[in-house]
C-alpha positions in Angstrom: 111.9 121.8 119.8 114.7 119.3 120.1 115.4 120.3 123.7 111.7 119.9 124.5 111.7 116.5 122.9 114.7 115.3 124.8 113.3 116.5 128.1 109.6 115.7 127.9 109.0 113.0 125.3 108.9 109.5 126.8 108.9 107.5 123.6 111.7 107.2 121.0 109.6 108.3 118.0 107.9 111.3 119.5 104.5 109.7 118.8 103.1 111.1 122.1 104.3 114.6 121.1 105.4 117.4 123.2 103.9 120.5 124.8 105.3 123.8 123.5 104.9 126.3 126.3 105.6 129.3 124.0 103.8 131.0 121.2 105.5 131.4 117.8 106.0 135.0 118.7 107.7 134.0 122.0 109.9 131.5 120.1 110.9 134.2 117.6 111.8 136.6 120.4 113.8 133.8 122.3 115.7 132.9 119.2 116.3 136.5 118.1 114.3 136.0 114.9 111.2 137.6 113.4 107.8 136.0 113.5 108.0 136.1 109.7 110.9 133.7 109.9 109.5 131.3 112.4 106.1 130.8 110.9 107.3 129.6 107.4 109.9 127.4 109.0 107.2 125.7 111.0 105.1 125.2 107.9 108.1 123.8 106.0 108.7 121.2 108.8 105.0 120.2 108.4 105.1 120.0 104.6 108.3 117.9 104.7 106.6 115.4 107.0 109.0 116.0 109.8 106.8 117.7 112.5 103.0 117.8 112.9 101.8 120.8 114.8 98.6 119.8 116.7 97.4 123.3 117.6 99.4 126.2 119.0 101.1 124.5 121.9 101.5 120.9 120.9 103.7 119.1 118.3 104.5 115.6 117.3 107.8 114.6 115.7 106.9 112.4 112.7 110.5 111.7 111.5 112.9 111.9 114.4 116.0 111.0 112.3 115.4 113.9 109.9 114.4 116.2 112.7 117.7 115.5 114.6 119.7 115.9 111.4 118.3 119.3 110.8 118.9 120.3 114.4 122.5 119.2 114.2 123.1 121.1 110.9 122.3 124.4 112.7 
């Protein structure tokens, strides 16, 4: 998601959001994870107010600082 944000999001806060061209299943395969790992992680990001998933292929970063901190910790 961070790579998509850096490449496609024009505004600093991610308010316009970004298009996600992959399904959660595709993301799991790409990352070498199970779908059972990706889905709860996505929900956790939403519950923590970091990302808002607006349908299957669109997300908005609500807290870019926390989002980038999580991405850097990986």
